[in-house]
N, C-alpha and C positions, 0 to 999 in steps of 0.2 A: 664186453667190455673188459679190457684187461689192465691191470695194475700190478705193482710191486706189493707183495704180502710179506709183511715182517715174521708171520709166524712161518710160512713156507720158505722164506728167503729165496724167493724167485718170482717171476712175472707170472700171474694166474688170471683166471678169468673170474669176474666178479658179478654178483646181482646187485641191481641198484634199487634198494627198497625203502620205503616209508609205510607208515600206519596211518590210518584214516581216522578222523576224529569222531569218535561215536558210532563208527561204523558206516558213516555217510559217504558214498563214493565221491571221488574227486576233491575231499577236504583232506587237507594234509595235518597231521598231528604234529605240532612244532616240536623239534628236538629227536624226531624218530627217524629222520633221514639216514640211511646208512648204505654202505658197501658191504657185502658180504662175500668172503673168498669161497669159491665153489669146491676148492679142495679141501680146506680144513674148517671153513664155516667162521673164521675169524671175521668179527664186525668192526668196522671203522665209522664212527659217528663224526660229525663236522666239529666236534670239539675234542676228538683223539688229537694225540700228539703228531702222527703222521698224516693229519687231515689235507694237509696242502698238497698232495700227490693226487687227490681226487677232485672231481668237479661236482660239488654240492650245488644243486639247483635251487633247492627248495628251503634249506636252513642257511645256505650262503654264509659269507664272511662275518656278516654281523651277529650270527648265532654261534659263533665258533668259541665263545666264552661261557664259562659255568659261572652263574650267579652264586656268590658266597652267602 
Protein backbone atom coordinates (compact mmCIF):
# COMPACT_ATOMS: atom_id res chain seq x y z
CA UNK A 1 0.00 0.00 0.00
CA UNK A 2 1.55 3.33 -1.03
CA UNK A 3 0.88 6.71 0.57
CA UNK A 4 2.65 10.04 0.91
CA UNK A 5 4.87 10.12 4.00
CA UNK A 6 5.40 13.55 5.58
CA UNK A 7 8.76 12.53 7.04
CA UNK A 8 10.16 11.02 3.83
CA UNK A 9 8.45 13.73 1.72
CA UNK A 10 7.66 11.15 -0.97
CA UNK A 11 5.27 8.31 -1.76
CA UNK A 12 6.34 5.19 0.15
CA UNK A 13 5.01 1.76 1.05
CA UNK A 14 3.17 1.49 4.38
CA UNK A 15 2.05 -1.31 6.67
CA UNK A 16 -1.59 -1.20 7.80
CA UNK A 17 -1.54 -2.29 11.47
CA UNK A 18 -3.72 -2.42 14.58
CA UNK A 19 -3.46 -3.94 18.05
CA UNK A 20 -5.69 -6.72 19.34
CA UNK A 21 -7.71 -6.32 22.52
CA UNK A 22 -6.04 -8.39 25.24
CA UNK A 23 -4.30 -10.49 22.58
CA UNK A 24 -7.57 -11.99 21.32
CA UNK A 25 -7.29 -12.65 17.57
CA UNK A 26 -9.67 -10.70 15.31
CA UNK A 27 -10.58 -8.23 18.09
CA UNK A 28 -9.53 -4.62 17.38
CA UNK A 29 -8.19 -2.30 20.10
CA UNK A 30 -9.93 1.01 19.43
CA UNK A 31 -7.56 3.84 18.51
CA UNK A 32 -4.68 1.53 17.59
CA UNK A 33 -5.22 1.40 13.82
CA UNK A 34 -2.26 2.99 12.05
CA UNK A 35 -0.27 3.14 8.86
CA UNK A 36 3.51 2.81 9.34
CA UNK A 37 5.98 3.94 6.68
CA UNK A 38 8.27 1.06 5.71
CA UNK A 39 11.14 3.50 5.07
CA UNK A 40 11.23 5.69 8.20
CA UNK A 41 8.70 3.92 10.50
CA UNK A 42 6.55 7.07 10.90
CA UNK A 43 3.15 6.04 12.28
CA UNK A 44 -0.04 7.79 11.17
CA UNK A 45 -3.10 7.19 13.36
CA UNK A 46 -6.73 8.06 12.54
CA UNK A 47 -6.46 11.22 14.67
CA UNK A 48 -3.19 12.39 13.04
CA UNK A 49 -3.24 15.68 11.05
CA UNK A 50 -2.61 13.89 7.72
CA UNK A 51 -5.07 11.03 8.34
CA UNK A 52 -7.38 12.03 5.48
CA UNK A 53 -4.92 10.63 2.94
CA UNK A 54 -5.22 7.12 4.45
CA UNK A 55 -8.17 4.71 4.38
CA UNK A 56 -8.91 3.83 7.99
CA UNK A 57 -11.23 0.83 8.06
CA UNK A 58 -11.45 0.04 11.78
CA UNK A 59 -11.22 3.44 13.49
CA UNK A 60 -12.91 5.36 10.66
CA UNK A 61 -14.00 8.99 10.57
CA UNK A 62 -15.98 8.78 13.83
CA UNK A 63 -12.78 7.93 15.74
CA UNK A 64 -10.64 10.72 14.21
CA UNK A 65 -11.00 13.05 17.17
CA UNK A 66 -9.28 12.83 20.51
CA UNK A 67 -11.54 13.23 23.54
CA UNK A 68 -10.52 16.15 25.74
